[in-house]
C-alpha positions as CSV (number, residue, x, y, z in Angstrom):
1,M,31.2,-2.8,-4.1
2,D,32.6,0.7,-3.4
3,L,31.0,3.3,-1.1
4,I,29.3,5.3,-3.9
5,K,27.8,2.2,-5.5
6,K,26.4,1.1,-2.2
7,Y,24.8,4.5,-1.6
8,K,23.3,4.3,-5.1
9,V,21.8,0.9,-4.5
10,L,20.4,2.0,-1.1
11,H,18.7,5.0,-2.7
12,I,17.4,2.8,-5.5
13,L,15.7,0.5,-3.0
14,M,14.4,3.4,-0.9
15,S,12.8,5.1,-3.8
16,T,11.2,2.0,-5.3
17,S,7.7,1.3,-4.1
18,F,4.9,-0.7,-5.7
19,V,2.2,0.8,-3.5
20,N,2.8,4.4,-2.7
21,G,0.9,5.7,-5.8
22,I,-2.2,3.8,-4.9
23,L,-2.2,3.7,-1.1
24,V,-5.2,6.1,-0.8
25,I,-7.3,3.9,-3.0
26,Y,-6.2,0.9,-1.0
27,Y,-7.4,2.7,2.2
28,L,-10.7,3.5,0.5
29,S,-11.1,-0.2,-0.6
30,R,-10.7,-1.2,3.0
31,G,-13.8,0.9,4.0
32,L,-11.9,4.0,5.3
33,T,-13.2,7.5,4.7
34,Y,-11.3,10.7,3.6
35,T,-11.7,12.1,7.1
36,Q,-10.1,8.9,8.6
37,I,-7.3,9.0,6.0
38,G,-6.7,12.7,6.8
39,M,-6.7,12.0,10.5
40,A,-4.2,9.1,10.1
41,T,-2.0,11.3,7.9
42,A,-2.2,14.0,10.6
43,V,-1.2,11.4,13.3
44,S,1.8,10.5,11.1
45,T,2.9,14.1,10.8
46,I,2.5,14.6,14.6
47,G,4.8,11.6,15.0
48,F,7.4,13.6,13.0
49,F,6.8,16.5,15.3
50,L,7.4,14.4,18.5
51,F,10.3,12.2,17.3
52,E,12.3,14.3,14.8
53,V,14.5,16.1,17.3
54,P,15.2,13.1,19.6
55,T,16.1,11.0,16.5
56,G,18.1,13.8,15.0
57,V,20.1,14.1,18.2
58,I,20.7,10.4,18.0
59,G,22.1,10.9,14.6
60,D,24.4,13.7,15.7
61,K,25.5,12.4,19.1
62,I,25.5,8.6,18.6
63,S,25.7,7.7,14.9
64,R,24.1,8.7,11.7
65,R,24.5,5.1,10.4
66,K,22.9,3.6,13.4
67,S,20.0,6.0,13.2
68,V,19.3,5.1,9.6
69,I,19.5,1.4,10.3
70,I,17.0,1.7,13.1
71,G,14.6,3.5,10.8
72,L,15.0,1.0,8.0
73,T,14.3,-1.9,10.5
74,L,10.9,-0.4,11.2
75,F,9.9,-0.2,7.5
76,P,9.0,-3.9,7.2
77,V,6.9,-3.6,10.4
78,G,4.8,-0.9,8.8
79,T,4.3,-2.9,5.6
80,I,3.2,-6.0,7.6
81,I,0.6,-3.9,9.3
82,L,-0.6,-2.7,5.8
83,L,-0.9,-6.3,4.6
84,F,-3.4,-7.1,7.3
85,L,-5.1,-3.6,7.4
86,K,-8.8,-4.0,8.5
87,N,-9.8,-0.9,10.3
88,F,-9.0,2.7,11.4
89,P,-6.9,1.7,14.5
90,M,-4.6,-0.4,12.3
91,L,-4.2,2.5,10.0
92,I,-3.2,4.7,12.9
93,A,-0.7,2.0,14.0
94,Y,0.8,2.0,10.5
95,S,1.0,5.8,10.5
96,I,2.8,5.9,13.8
97,T,5.3,3.2,12.8
98,T,6.0,4.9,9.5
99,S,6.5,8.3,11.1
100,I,9.0,6.9,13.7
101,S,10.9,5.0,11.0
102,L,11.2,8.1,8.8
103,T,12.3,10.4,11.7
104,F,15.3,8.1,12.3
105,I,16.2,8.3,8.6
106,S,15.5,12.0,7.8
107,G,18.5,14.2,8.3
108,S,20.8,11.4,9.2
109,L,20.8,9.7,5.8
110,Q,22.1,12.7,3.9
111,A,24.3,13.7,6.7
112,W,25.8,10.2,6.7
113,L,26.5,10.5,3.0
114,Y,27.9,14.0,3.2
115,D,30.2,13.1,6.1
116,N,31.6,10.2,4.2
117,L,32.2,12.3,1.1
118,K,33.9,15.0,3.3
119,H,36.1,12.3,4.9
120,L,37.2,11.2,1.4
121,G,37.7,14.8,0.3
122,M,34.8,14.6,-2.2
123,E,32.2,16.9,-0.5
124,K,32.2,19.2,-3.6
125,E,30.9,16.3,-5.6
126,Y,27.7,16.1,-3.5
127,R,25.5,18.0,-5.9
128,A,26.7,16.0,-8.9
129,L,26.3,12.7,-7.0
130,M,22.7,13.5,-6.0
131,K,21.9,14.3,-9.6
132,D,23.3,10.9,-10.6
133,I,21.5,9.1,-7.9
134,K,18.1,10.7,-8.8
135,T,18.7,10.1,-12.5
136,I,19.1,6.4,-11.8
137,T,16.4,6.0,-9.1
138,L,13.6,7.9,-10.7
139,P,13.1,5.8,-13.9
140,L,13.2,2.6,-11.8
141,S,10.7,4.1,-9.4
142,A,8.4,4.9,-12.3
143,V,8.5,1.4,-13.5
144,A,7.8,0.0,-10.0
145,I,4.7,2.3,-9.7
146,V,3.3,1.2,-13.1
147,I,3.9,-2.5,-12.2
148,G,2.3,-2.0,-8.8
149,G,-0.8,-0.4,-10.3
150,F,-1.4,-3.3,-12.7
151,L,-0.6,-5.9,-10.1
152,A,-3.1,-4.4,-7.7
153,Q,-5.8,-4.2,-10.4
154,F,-5.5,-7.8,-11.6
155,Y,-4.2,-9.6,-8.5
156,G,-5.2,-7.4,-5.6
157,F,-3.1,-5.2,-3.3
158,K,-1.4,-8.0,-1.4
159,L,1.1,-8.9,-4.1
160,P,2.6,-5.4,-4.5
161,L,2.7,-5.1,-0.7
162,L,4.6,-8.4,-0.5
163,L,7.1,-7.2,-3.2
164,S,7.6,-4.0,-1.2
165,L,8.3,-6.0,1.9
166,I,11.0,-8.0,0.1
167,L,12.7,-4.8,-1.1
168,E,12.7,-3.3,2.4
169,I,14.5,-6.3,3.8
170,I,17.2,-6.1,1.0
171,M,17.3,-2.3,1.8
172,L,18.2,-3.0,5.4
173,I,20.9,-5.5,4.5
174,T,22.5,-3.0,2.1
175,A,22.5,-0.2,4.7
176,I,24.2,-2.4,7.3
177,S,27.1,-3.0,4.7
178,I,27.9,0.7,4.4
179,P,30.6,2.1,6.8
180,E,30.6,5.4,8.5
181,Y,33.6,7.7,8.2
182,G,34.5,11.1,9.7
183,F,31.7,11.1,12.3
184,K,32.4,13.3,15.3
185,K,30.1,13.4,18.3
186,P,29.4,17.0,19.6
187,E,30.9,17.6,23.0
188,A,27.8,19.5,24.3
189,A,25.2,17.9,26.4
190,Y,21.8,16.8,24.8
191,H,19.8,19.8,25.9
192,V,22.6,22.3,25.1
193,H,23.0,20.8,21.6
194,V,19.3,21.1,20.9
195,L,19.1,24.6,22.2
196,R,22.1,25.6,20.1
197,S,20.5,24.0,17.1
198,I,17.2,25.9,17.7
199,K,19.2,29.1,18.0
200,E,20.8,28.3,14.7
201,I,17.6,27.6,12.9
202,M,16.0,30.9,14.2
203,K,18.7,32.9,12.3
204,P,17.0,34.7,9.4
205,D,19.3,32.9,6.9
206,L,17.7,29.6,7.8
207,F,14.3,30.7,9.3
208,W,12.8,32.3,6.2
209,L,14.2,29.7,3.8
210,I,12.5,27.0,5.9
211,I,9.2,28.8,6.2
212,M,9.0,29.3,2.4
213,A,9.9,25.6,2.0
214,I,7.1,24.6,4.2
215,S,4.6,26.6,2.1
216,V,5.8,25.0,-1.1
217,T,5.7,21.5,0.5
218,M,2.1,22.2,1.6
219,S,1.3,23.3,-2.0
220,I,2.6,20.3,-3.7
221,N,1.1,18.0,-1.1
222,Q,-2.2,19.6,-1.7
223,F,-1.9,19.0,-5.4
224,R,-1.1,15.4,-4.8
225,K,-3.3,14.6,-1.9
226,Y,-6.3,12.5,-3.1
227,F,-5.0,13.1,-6.7
228,E,-5.5,9.4,-7.5
229,P,-9.2,9.3,-6.6
230,F,-9.8,12.8,-8.1
231,L,-8.3,11.7,-11.5
232,G,-9.5,8.1,-11.1
233,N,-13.1,9.1,-10.8
234,L,-12.9,11.2,-13.9
235,L,-11.3,8.3,-15.8
236,A,-13.9,5.9,-14.5
237,H,-16.7,8.1,-15.7
238,S,-15.0,8.5,-19.1
239,L,-14.3,4.8,-19.5
240,G,-17.5,3.5,-18.0
241,T,-15.7,1.5,-15.3
242,T,-15.1,1.7,-11.6
243,L,-12.3,3.4,-9.6
244,M,-10.7,0.0,-8.9
245,G,-10.8,-0.7,-12.7
246,T,-8.5,2.3,-13.3
247,L,-5.6,1.2,-11.0
248,G,-3.4,0.2,-13.9
249,I,-3.9,3.4,-15.7
250,L,-3.4,5.4,-12.5
251,G,-0.1,3.6,-11.9
252,F,1.0,4.6,-15.3
253,V,-0.2,8.2,-14.7
254,E,1.6,8.2,-11.4
255,A,4.8,7.4,-13.2
256,I,4.3,10.1,-15.8
257,V,3.1,12.8,-13.4
258,K,5.1,12.2,-10.2
259,V,8.2,10.3,-11.1
260,V,9.4,10.8,-14.7
261,P,9.3,14.6,-14.5
262,K,11.6,14.5,-11.5
263,I,14.4,13.5,-13.9
264,I,13.8,16.8,-15.8
265,G,13.5,18.8,-12.5
266,V,16.9,17.4,-11.3
267,R,18.7,17.8,-14.6
268,L,17.5,21.3,-15.3
269,K,20.4,23.7,-16.1
270,E,21.2,26.0,-13.2
271,K,19.4,29.0,-14.7
272,W,16.1,27.2,-15.2
273,S,16.5,25.3,-12.0
274,A,16.9,28.6,-10.1
275,F,13.9,30.0,-11.9
276,A,11.7,27.0,-10.9
277,Y,12.9,27.4,-7.3
278,S,12.0,31.1,-7.4
279,T,8.5,30.7,-8.9
280,A,7.4,27.5,-7.0
281,P,5.5,29.2,-4.2
282,V,3.1,30.8,-6.6
283,V,3.0,28.5,-9.6
284,I,2.2,25.2,-7.8
285,P,-1.0,26.3,-6.1
286,G,-1.9,28.0,-9.4
287,L,-1.6,24.6,-11.2
288,T,-3.9,23.1,-8.5
289,L,-6.5,25.7,-9.3
290,L,-6.3,25.0,-13.0
291,S,-6.8,21.2,-12.3
292,V,-10.1,22.1,-10.7
293,A,-11.2,24.7,-13.2
294,Y,-10.6,22.5,-16.2
295,Q,-11.4,18.9,-15.2
296,N,-10.0,17.2,-18.3
297,P,-7.9,14.1,-17.5
298,V,-5.2,14.9,-20.2
299,L,-4.9,18.5,-19.0
300,I,-4.7,17.3,-15.3
301,V,-1.8,15.0,-16.2
302,V,0.0,17.8,-18.0
303,L,-0.5,20.1,-15.0
304,G,0.8,17.3,-12.7
305,I,4.0,17.0,-14.9
306,I,4.6,20.7,-14.7
307,A,4.0,20.8,-10.9
308,T,6.4,17.9,-10.3
309,I,9.2,19.4,-12.4
310,I,8.9,22.7,-10.5
311,N,8.7,21.1,-7.1
312,T,11.6,18.8,-7.9
313,A,13.9,21.7,-8.9
314,F,12.8,23.6,-5.8
315,S,13.5,20.6,-3.4
316,F,16.8,19.8,-5.1
317,N,18.1,23.3,-4.7
318,L,16.7,23.6,-1.2
319,G,18.4,20.4,-0.1
320,I,21.8,21.6,-1.3
321,E,21.3,25.1,0.1
322,L,20.5,23.7,3.6
323,Q,23.6,21.5,3.5
324,V,25.8,24.6,2.7
325,R,24.2,26.8,5.3
326,I,24.0,24.4,8.2
327,P,27.1,23.8,10.5
328,D,28.5,20.2,10.3
329,E,28.1,19.3,14.0
330,K,24.4,20.3,14.0
331,R,23.4,19.0,10.6
332,A,21.2,16.1,11.5
333,T,19.5,17.9,14.4
334,I,18.7,21.0,12.4
335,F,17.3,18.9,9.6
336,S,15.2,17.1,12.2
337,L,14.0,20.5,13.6
338,Y,13.0,21.5,10.1
339,S,11.1,18.3,9.6
340,M,9.5,18.7,13.0
341,V,8.3,22.2,12.3
342,S,7.1,21.2,8.9
343,S,5.2,18.2,10.3
344,L,3.3,20.5,12.7
345,F,2.0,22.5,9.8
346,M,1.3,19.4,7.8
347,A,-0.6,17.7,10.7
348,A,-3.0,20.6,10.9
349,F,-3.3,20.7,7.1
350,Y,-4.1,17.0,6.6
351,G,-6.6,16.9,9.4
352,I,-8.5,19.9,8.2
353,Y,-8.2,19.0,4.5
354,G,-9.6,15.4,4.9
355,F,-12.5,16.8,6.8
356,A,-13.0,19.5,4.2
357,V,-13.0,17.0,1.4
358,D,-15.8,14.9,3.0
359,K,-17.9,18.1,3.7
360,L,-17.3,20.2,0.6
361,G,-16.3,17.7,-2.0
362,L,-12.9,16.9,-3.4
363,A,-12.9,19.5,-6.2
364,E,-14.2,22.3,-4.0
365,A,-11.7,21.6,-1.2
366,R,-8.8,21.5,-3.8
367,A,-9.9,25.0,-5.0
368,L,-10.3,26.5,-1.6
369,F,-6.9,25.4,-0.2
370,A,-5.1,26.3,-3.5
371,L,-6.4,29.9,-3.2
372,I,-5.1,30.1,0.4
373,L,-1.7,28.7,-0.5
374,M,-1.4,31.0,-3.6
375,G,-1.9,34.0,-1.3
376,I,0.9,32.8,0.9
377,G,3.1,32.2,-2.1
378,I,2.5,35.6,-3.5
379,T,3.5,37.1,-0.2
380,F,6.8,35.3,-0.3
381,K,7.4,36.2,-3.9
382,G,6.7,39.9,-3.2
383,A,9.1,39.9,-0.2
384,Q,11.8,38.4,-2.4
385,V,11.2,40.7,-5.4
386,T,11.1,43.9,-3.2
387,G,14.3,42.9,-1.5
388,V,12.8,42.4,2.0
389,L,13.8,38.7,2.1
390,K,15.9,38.6,-1.1
391,E,19.2,37.9,0.7
392,H,17.7,35.0,2.8
393,L,15.7,33.3,0.0
394,E,18.1,33.4,-2.9
395,L,20.3,30.4,-3.6
396,Q,23.7,31.2,-2.1
397,H,25.3,27.9,-3.2
398,L,25.0,29.0,-6.8
399,Q,27.0,32.1,-6.0
400,L,29.9,30.2,-4.5
401,P,33.3,30.5,-6.3
402,P,33.9,27.7,-8.9
403,E,35.9,24.7,-7.9
404,D,39.6,24.7,-8.5
């Protein structure tokens, strides 16, 4: 199997989960509260804050491949904890394990792929390859989510968790089989390398792009956070059943709302893709407000589809833009710094949001936070339109000269 095929297989396995779409309901079924779930999510994001830079430096100074393999080794550990989840401390243990594993992977995985392509003289094919990978992985991910929802409804959560564990083991074996080409260790000492990376990320060309990206990430996370119980309770009321009795339908909805539209978002033509990128900071929180104002299950599904398409196009363009703007020798560390800063904002958001849901109610909390995030989005859009931040926020990679 050649290098590209192995990467595709690895991405397929990493994007296929039988439980991600119904994890919040699994937590609720184990007796956990929204506040506890929010606190655990905050702990997980704090883990990103603490470990992103050290693991990013490992990726840059030791090996991107080794960093990814360490992270993938921890995946099964987290799933085993989930299998035996009984209380809040175990949920915290799962959150910490997952955050550490993801910090080893974030930054290093894409840097590993980009380095190998560059070594083979194929770096200009990165955008097309990522399109192909997502076009393959997203439908398979949708099928897995649907299957996981129905399996959980009829056989309990243990079976989809066991299937996920098997996939994670195969994932690790696949990663071990992929070589690493063209990797060069920076000559600078650890602290010097980190300081230089921090200096790089503080340049306006990266700083404002990353801050806007954090606001959009927070907006889409707010739309999705507790989306399953929000929609599930509406469905349960309409169908005369319980939240647990809607798991199969929710799995199907997850595939329609969060996975299938990603194919459209990735495959959008450049003009529409750039338009989605530009409008995402305002449109996504606006869609969240509409989901509260008009609590119709069908409309909420439609809004979820639109939000996912816009966010996917935004994230796709952002990922390529960062690869173009970041120097090769600092790539993994800067991506880790970005994740670290983002996780700090997300930790505060999840902690406050979970508490707000318990105190205000799910619909009320969704509306309040959406209004705040829309205000932030309007500020960024205004700065872009007036030209204050236009140079820093526009997509430079779409303005590069065409390939020979």
